[in-house]
C-alpha positions in Angstrom: -27.1 6.8 -15.8 -27.4 8.5 -12.5 -24.1 8.7 -10.5 -24.8 7.0 -7.2 -22.9 7.4 -4.0 -19.8 5.2 -3.6 -21.4 3.2 -0.8 -25.2 3.9 -1.0 -26.7 4.0 2.5 -23.3 4.2 4.2 -22.0 7.6 3.1 -21.2 9.7 6.2 -24.1 12.2 7.0 -22.9 14.6 9.6 -26.4 15.6 10.8 -27.8 12.0 11.0 -24.7 10.1 12.0 -23.5 12.4 14.8 -26.9 11.9 16.4 -26.4 8.2 16.3 -22.9 8.5 17.8 -20.9 11.5 18.9 -17.6 10.0 17.8 -16.5 8.3 14.6 -12.9 7.1 14.3 -11.0 6.9 11.0 -9.6 3.5 10.3 -6.2 4.9 9.6 -4.6 1.4 9.5 -6.6 0.4 6.4 -8.0 3.5 4.7 -4.9 5.6 4.4 -4.3 6.3 1.5 -8.0 6.7 0.6 -9.8 3.7 -1.0 -10.9 3.5 -4.6 -14.7 3.4 -4.9 -15.0 -0.3 -5.7 -12.8 -1.4 -2.8 -14.5 1.1 -0.5 -17.9 -0.5 -1.3 -16.6 -4.0 -0.5 -14.9 -3.0 2.8 -17.7 -0.8 4.2 -20.4 -3.3 3.4 -18.8 -6.5 4.5 -16.3 -5.5 7.1 -19.2 -3.9 8.8 -21.3 -7.0 8.4 -18.5 -9.3 9.6 -17.9 -7.3 12.8 -21.5 -7.4 13.8 -21.7 -11.1 12.8 -18.6 -12.0 14.9 -19.7 -10.0 17.9 -23.1 -11.6 17.9 -21.9 -15.1 17.2 -19.6 -14.8 20.3 -22.2 -12.7 22.2 -19.6 -10.2 23.3 -20.8 -8.8 26.6 -20.0 -5.1 26.0 -20.2 -4.5 22.2 -22.3 -5.6 19.2 -19.6 -4.9 16.6 -19.1 -1.7 14.7 -21.1 0.5 12.4 -19.2 2.0 9.4 -19.5 5.0 7.2 -17.6 6.1 4.0 -16.2 9.6 3.7 -13.8 11.0 1.2 -12.2 7.5 0.7 -11.9 6.9 4.4 -13.6 4.3 6.5 -15.1 5.8 9.7 -16.3 3.6 12.5 -18.3 3.8 15.7 -19.1 1.1 18.3 -22.5 -0.5 18.9 -22.3 -0.6 22.7 -24.4 -2.8 25.0 -25.9 -0.3 27.4 -28.3 -2.4 29.5 -26.6 -4.1 32.5 -29.0 -7.0 32.4 -28.3 -7.6 28.7 -24.6 -7.6 29.5 -25.0 -10.3 32.1 -27.0 -12.4 29.7 -24.4 -12.0 27.0 -21.6 -12.9 29.5 -23.2 -16.3 30.1 -23.5 -17.0 26.3 -20.0 -15.7 25.7 -18.4 -18.2 28.1 -20.0 -21.0 26.0 -19.2 -19.4 22.6 -15.5 -19.0 23.4 -15.1 -22.7 24.3 -14.1 -23.8 20.8 -11.2 -21.4 20.8 -10.0 -22.7 24.1 -10.7 -26.4 23.4 -9.3 -26.7 19.9 -8.2 -23.5 18.3 -6.2 -25.3 15.6 -9.2 -27.3 14.4 -11.5 -24.2 14.4 -9.1 -22.2 12.4 -8.0 -25.1 10.2 -11.6 -25.8 9.2 -12.1 -22.2 8.3 -8.9 -22.1 6.2 -10.1 -25.2 4.3 -13.5 -23.7 3.7 -12.0 -20.5 2.3 -9.4 -22.2 0.1 -12.3 -24.2 -1.4 -14.1 -21.0 -2.3 -11.0 -19.5 -3.9 -10.5 -22.7 -6.0 -14.1 -22.4 -7.3 -13.6 -18.7 -8.2 -10.3 -19.4 -10.0 -12.0 -22.2 -12.0 -13.7 -19.5 -14.0 -11.5 -18.4 -16.9 -12.4 -14.7 -16.8 -11.0 -14.2 -20.3 -13.0 -16.9 -22.1 -16.2 -17.0 -20.0 -19.5 -15.8 -21.4 -20.9 -12.5 -20.1 -23.3 -14.4 -18.0 -20.5 -16.6 -16.5 -18.5 -13.5 -15.8 -21.3 -11.8 -13.9 -22.0 -15.1 -12.0 -18.3 -15.2 -11.0 -18.5 -11.6 -9.8 -21.6 -12.3 -7.7 -19.9 -15.4 -6.3 -16.9 -13.2 -5.4 -19.2 -10.8 -3.6 -20.6 -13.6 -1.5 -17.2 -15.1 -0.8 -16.1 -11.6 0.4 -19.1 -11.5 2.7 -18.3 -15.0 4.1 -14.6 -14.1 4.5 -15.5 -11.2 6.8 -17.8 -13.5 8.9 -14.9 -15.9 9.3 -12.4 -13.1 9.8 -14.4 -11.4 12.6 -15.5 -14.5 14.4 -11.9 -15.6 14.7 -10.5 -12.1 15.4 -12.9 -11.3 18.1 -12.3 -14.7 19.7 -8.5 -14.5 19.9 -8.3 -10.7 20.5 -10.8 -10.9 23.4 -8.5 -13.6 24.9 -5.6 -11.2 24.4 -7.4 -8.5 26.5 -8.4 -11.0 29.2 -4.8 -12.2 29.4 -3.5 -8.6 29.6 -5.9 -8.0 32.4 -4.7 -11.0 34.4 -1.1 -9.9 33.8 -1.9 -6.5 35.2 -3.5 -8.0 38.3 -1.0 -10.9 38.9 2.2 -9.4 37.6 1.8 -5.7 37.3 2.6 -5.7 33.5 0.7 -4.7 30.4 1.1 -5.3 26.7 3.9 -2.7 26.5 6.1 -4.6 28.9 9.1 -6.6 27.4 8.2 -9.7 29.4 4.6 -9.6 28.0 6.1 -9.4 24.5 8.4 -12.4 25.2 5.5 -14.5 26.3 3.7 -14.1 22.9 6.4 -14.2 20.2 8.4 -16.8 18.4 5.6 -18.7 16.8 5.6 -19.7 13.1 2.8 -18.8 10.7 1.9 -18.9 7.0 3.4 -15.5 6.2 6.7 -16.5 7.8 6.5 -19.8 5.9 6.3 -17.9 2.6 9.1 -15.6 3.7 11.2 -18.7 4.5 10.7 -20.0 1.0 11.7 -16.6 -0.4 14.8 -16.7 1.8 15.6 -20.1 0.4 15.2 -18.6 -3.1 17.8 -15.9 -2.1 20.2 -18.7 -1.2 19.4 -20.5 -4.5 20.1 -17.3 -6.4 23.6 -17.2 -4.8 24.2 -20.8 -5.7 23.1 -20.3 -9.3 25.3 -17.2 -9.7 22.5 -14.7 -10.3 22.4 -12.9 -7.0 24.2 -9.8 -8.4 21.5 -9.4 -11.0 19.0 -9.0 -8.2 21.2 -6.9 -5.9 22.5 -4.5 -8.5 19.1 -3.5 -10.0 15.8 -2.1 -8.8 13.4 -4.9 -8.4 11.5 -4.3 -11.7 14.7 -4.0 -13.7 16.1 -7.1 -11.9 13.0 -9.1 -13.0 13.4 -8.0 -16.6 17.1 -8.9 -16.5 16.4 -12.3 -15.0 14.0 -13.0 -17.9 16.8 -12.3 -20.3 19.2 -14.7 -18.6 19.0 -18.4 -19.2 19.8 -19.2 -15.5 17.5 -16.5 -14.4 14.7 -18.0 -16.5 15.2 -21.3 -14.8 15.2 -19.7 -11.3 12.0 -17.8 -12.2 10.3 -21.0 -13.4 10.9 -22.5 -10.0 9.7 -19.4 -8.3 6.5 -19.4 -10.3 5.5 -22.8 -8.7 5.6 -21.0 -5.3 3.6 -18.0 -6.7 0.9 -20.2 -8.2 0.3 -21.6 -4.7 0.9 -18.6 -2.5 1.1 -15.6 -4.8 -2.6 -14.7 -4.6 -2.0 -11.6 -2.4 -2.3 -7.9 -2.9 0.6 -5.5 -2.6 -1.5 -3.4 -0.3 -3.6 -5.5 2.1 -6.7 -3.2 2.0 -6.9 -2.2 -1.7 -7.3 -3.8 -5.2 -5.6 -1.1 -7.3 -2.2 -2.7 -7.4 -1.2 -5.9 -9.1 -1.2 -9.2 -7.3 2.1 -11.2 -7.0 0.6 -13.5 -9.6 0.2 -10.6 -12.1 3.5 -8.9 -11.3 6.2 -10.7 -9.2 8.3 -7.5 -8.8 7.5 -7.3 -5.0 8.7 -10.9 -4.7 12.0 -10.0 -6.3 12.2 -7.1 -3.9 11.7 -9.6 -1.0 14.4 -11.8 -2.2 16.7 -8.8 -2.5 16.0 -7.9 1.1 17.2 -11.3 2.2 20.3 -11.0 0.0 21.1 -7.6 1.5 21.0 -9.1 5.0 23.8 -11.4 3.8 26.3 -13.1 6.1 24.9 -15.8 8.4 21.3 -14.5 8.6 19.0 -17.5 9.0 15.3 -17.0 9.3 14.8 -20.3 11.2 17.6 -19.5 13.6 16.1 -16.1 14.4 12.7 -17.8 15.2 14.5 -20.3 17.4 16.0 -17.6 19.5 12.6 -16.0 20.1 11.0 -19.3 21.0 13.7 -20.0 23.6 13.1 -16.6 25.1 9.4 -17.3 25.2 9.9 -20.5 27.1 12.2 -18.8 29.6 9.7 -16.0 30.1 6.8 -18.4 30.6 8.7 -20.3 33.3 9.6 -17.0 35.0 6.1 -15.6 35.1 4.4 -18.8 36.2 6.6 -18.8 39.3 5.1 -15.4 40.2 1.4 -16.2 39.4 -0.6 -17.1 42.5 -1.4 -20.9 42.6 -5.2 -20.4 42.5 -4.8 -18.3 39.3 -2.4 -20.5 37.4 -5.0 -22.6 35.6 -6.9 -19.7 34.1 -3.6 -17.8 33.5 -2.2 -20.8 31.5 -5.5 -21.2 29.5 -5.5 -17.5 28.5 -1.8 -17.5 27.8 -2.3 -20.4 25.3 -5.0 -18.5 23.4 -3.3 -15.1 23.6 -0.2 -16.7 22.1 -2.4 -17.4 19.0 -3.0 -13.7 18.3 0.3 -13.0 16.6 0.2 -16.0 14.3 -3.5 -15.5 13.6 -2.9 -11.9 12.7 -0.4 -12.8 10.0 -2.2 -16.0 8.8 -5.6 -14.3 8.5 -4.0 -11.7 6.3 -2.7 -14.4 4.0 -5.8 -16.7 3.9 -8.5 -14.1 4.2 -7.9 -10.4 3.4 -5.1 -10.7 0.8 -6.5 -13.8 -0.9 -10.1 -12.5 -1.1 -9.0 -9.1 -2.3 -6.9 -10.8 -5.0 -10.1 -12.7 -6.1 -12.0 -9.4 -6.2 -9.4 -7.8 -8.4 -9.3 -10.9 -10.6 -13.0 -10.8 -11.2 -13.2 -7.0 -11.6 -10.4 -6.9 -14.2 -12.0 -9.8 -16.1 -15.2 -7.8 -16.4 -13.1 -4.6 -17.0 -11.4 -6.1 -20.0 -14.8 -7.2 -21.4 -16.2 -3.7 -20.9 -13.3 -2.1 -22.7 -13.9 -4.4 -25.6 -17.5 -3.3 -25.7 -16.6 0.4 -25.5 -18.1 0.9 -22.1 -14.9 2.1 -20.4 -11.4 2.9 -21.7 -9.2 0.8 -19.4 -9.8 -2.4 -17.4 -8.7 -0.6 -14.2 -11.5 2.0 -14.8 -13.8 -0.6 -13.2 -12.3 0.3 -9.8 -14.2 3.6 -10.1 -17.5 1.9 -10.5 -19.5 0.0 -7.9 -21.3 -3.4 -8.1 -24.7 -2.1 -9.1 -23.2 -0.3 -12.1 -21.3 -3.5 -13.0 -24.5 -5.5 -12.8 -26.2 -2.9 -15.1 -23.9 -3.4 -18.0 -22.1 -6.7 -17.9 -24.7 -9.0 -19.4 -25.5 -6.7 -22.3 -22.9 -4.0 -22.5 -24.0 -2.9 -26.1 -24.4 0.8 -26.3 -23.5 1.5 -22.7 -21.1 4.2 -21.7 -19.8 4.6 -18.1 -16.9 7.0 -18.8 -18.7 9.9 -17.2 -19.0 8.0 -13.9 -15.4 6.9 -14.1 -14.2 10.4 -14.9 -16.1 12.0 -12.1 -15.2 9.4 -9.5 -11.5 9.4 -10.5 -11.4 13.1 -10.1 -13.0 12.9 -6.6 -10.6 10.1 -5.6 -7.6 12.1 -6.7 -8.9 15.0 -4.5 -9.2 12.6 -1.5 -5.6 11.5 -2.1 -4.4 15.1 -2.0 -5.5 15.7 1.6 -5.7 14.0 4.9 -8.8 12.7 6.5 -9.2 13.8 10.2 -8.5 11.0 12.7 -12.0 11.4 14.2 -15.2 13.2 13.5 -16.7 14.4 16.7 -20.0 16.0 17.7 -19.7 19.6 18.9 -18.8 19.7 22.5 -17.5 16.1 22.4 -13.7 15.9 22.9 -11.2 13.3 21.9 -10.8 12.4 25.5 -14.5 11.7 25.7 -14.2 9.6 22.5 -11.4 7.5 23.9 -13.4 7.0 27.1 -16.2 5.4 25.0 -13.5 3.3 23.3 -12.3 2.0 26.6 -15.8 1.5 27.9 -16.5 -0.7 24.9 -13.7 -3.1 25.8 -13.7 -3.9 22.0 -10.5 -5.8 21.4 -10.2 -4.9 17.7 -10.6 -1.2 18.3 -8.3 -1.2 21.3 -5.6 -3.5 20.0 -5.7 -3.5 16.2 -7.3 -0.5 14.5 -7.5 2.6 16.7 -5.2 1.8 19.7 -4.4 4.0 22.6 -3.8 7.7 22.1 -0.3 9.0 22.8 0.2 10.9 26.1 2.9 13.6 25.8 5.6 13.4 28.4 7.3 16.8 28.6 10.2 15.5 30.7 11.3 13.4 27.7 11.5 16.4 25.4 10.7 14.2 22.4 9.8 15.3 18.9 7.0 12.6 18.5 5.0 10.8 21.1 3.4 7.5 20.4 2.8 4.1 22.0 5.2 1.2 22.6 4.7 -1.5 19.9 8.0 -3.2 20.6 10.6 -2.3 23.2 14.2 -1.3 22.8 16.2 1.8 21.7 17.8 2.3 18.3 19.3 5.2 16.3 19.8 5.3 12.5 18.8 7.0 9.2 15.1 7.4 8.6 13.6 5.8 5.5 10.1 7.2 4.8 8.1 4.7 2.8 4.6 5.6 1.6 3.9 2.6 -0.7 5.3 -0.8 -1.3 7.1 0.2 -4.5 9.5 2.3 -2.5 10.6 -0.6 -0.2 13.4 -1.4 -2.7 15.1 1.7 -1.4 15.5 0.3 2.1 19.1 -0.4 3.3 20.4 -2.4 6.2 20.2 -0.3 9.4 17.5 2.0 8.2 14.6 3.0 10.5 11.3 2.6 8.6 8.8 5.4 8.9 5.4 4.7 7.4 1.7 5.3 7.7 1.3 1.6 8.5 2.7 -1.7 7.2 1.3 -4.8 5.7 2.2 -8.5 5.5 3.9 -8.1 2.1 6.3 -5.7 3.9 7.4 -8.4 6.4 10.7 -9.5 4.7 12.1 -5.9 4.9 12.0 -6.0 8.7 15.2 -8.1 8.8 17.1 -5.0 7.4 15.6 -2.5 9.8 17.0 -1.2 13.1 13.5 0.2 14.2 10.0 1.1 13.0 7.9 4.2 13.4 4.3 4.2 12.1 1.6 6.9 12.1 -1.2 4.5 13.0 -1.4 1.2 14.8 -2.0 -0.7 18.0 -0.4 -3.5 19.9 -1.9 -6.2 17.6 -1.3 -4.3 14.3 1.2 -5.7 11.8 3.9 -3.2 12.5 4.0 -4.0 16.2 3.7 -7.8 15.9 6.4 -8.2 13.3 8.7 -5.7 15.0 8.5 -7.9 18.2 9.1 -11.0 16.1 12.3 -9.4 14.6 13.3 -8.0 18.0 13.5 -4.3 16.9 12.0 -1.2 18.6 8.7 0.0 17.2 6.7 3.1 18.1 3.1 3.2 16.9 0.3 5.9 16.7 2.7 8.8 16.3 0.2 10.3 13.8 2.7 12.7 12.2 5.8 10.6 11.6 5.6 10.6 7.8 4.8 14.3 7.9 7.6 15.5 10.2 10.4 13.0 9.4 12.4 13.1 6.1 14.3 10.3 4.5 18.0 10.5 5.5 17.5 12.3 8.8 19.1 10.5 11.7 16.5 9.7 14.3 16.3 7.9 17.7 13.5 5.5 18.4 12.8 4.8 22.1 10.3 1.9 22.0 10.3 1.5 25.8 8.9 5.0 26.3 7.0 5.2 23.0 8.8 8.3 21.7 10.9 9.4 18.7 13.7 12.0 18.5 14.7 13.8 15.3 18.5 14.2 15.7 19.1 16.0 12.4 17.1 19.2 12.3 
């Protein structure tokens, strides 16, 4: 069998693609570390489709979504700009109509989408991937492919809607108040709202209290998460606690450890990350109360809202209030869409792939169920119905070797046409006014301020200043090492990392923007966060004492 490209038709071709666009940005938020081939195929095909679908459904005036390419495990994107001024004006008229459902009844719009997606997931889970026939397995896989496509349509329709409102709200704040999305008052206006991820965290916090009441907290606190899980399974009280926990996982445990990959177990497969989350809450100890923390932020939000409304000109208050209401949905949507869309859909992809993987191992096609992650759908289609006599080990071996090579090096943050500078590229980004590029994936580029004499320059994700020992975390399995007062240094963070934020004094991430997970959750926990430092995980070592100045977006390494 011929070895195809990982994402046929969307592999980066320098000659052709730099003619289409002089600047392609690495999606460092999602494709670092590099994607496995199967996941790369799903993301490039359907995130690309979803972004173009969402931009067209809303008729965004300045951009028609993104185009994507795959290179060395990384996702590279460019923007499809609307160049004709007449077309922009036509799209503006349609956009004002298309955004109305978000303004009129956001909760119904989002609620209907959530119900739709949960229905798809229940249908996929109804297939027993271990007892199904080969034809049923393949049908489930094709259904999963279609659900992924639909997920990205929902994802990007919603995200473009709320994030566009965020940019419009920031613009009116600049005009009426002289503040932008790095200002503490701006942050106060948008935080303190509940969401599904926090609801799950709240339940895990309750399980930490239950562990104390049942006398098994020390088992969790005195062991690494994996060892603690094993010890709980050997303890009668621990078994009862785990049985109760399993009820929660059956409902809300369909999430990946890494938001944008399928090569790690889901919580349903392996609850070790859940034990780690409970341990984080136990480490916080004392009077820590998740609900009380949220209440404080909600009160600050109400005070900030009252304060700014007194400063907004009377003739702008109506539109200001409308945009504020929708912009306030961005933080909760960011977390909830991860739970109901990305994490859940990717868990379904992994479930389907591993079901087929186990069948192919039994037929001698591959050696390990996880080998299927180094195949792509066309190859799965070629062998699943009648696997007899097929052998895909040569494809798996070659792709695995390539992937290991991708993981041993860093992809460049941008691929630019000769003579086109990063400043030129950022100018295109700003011109696009694309909210996802500007506020989620790429973000603003750091501007060095020599007068601050900092070691790392980034962007303010959450204000404040903190000092403490650095804890460099490259993957979720290391989160168990975090101690109270640590400063987290990571490439990026994901929803499954949220419980650890209660232990942290600050956060530093290589990539991110003001609506990325790191920034949103840092604001919700009231700790400083500096995003887009690019080299944080390379320059900072665990144990070094560092100072994070979120207000100025800089980091100082105090121990050199």
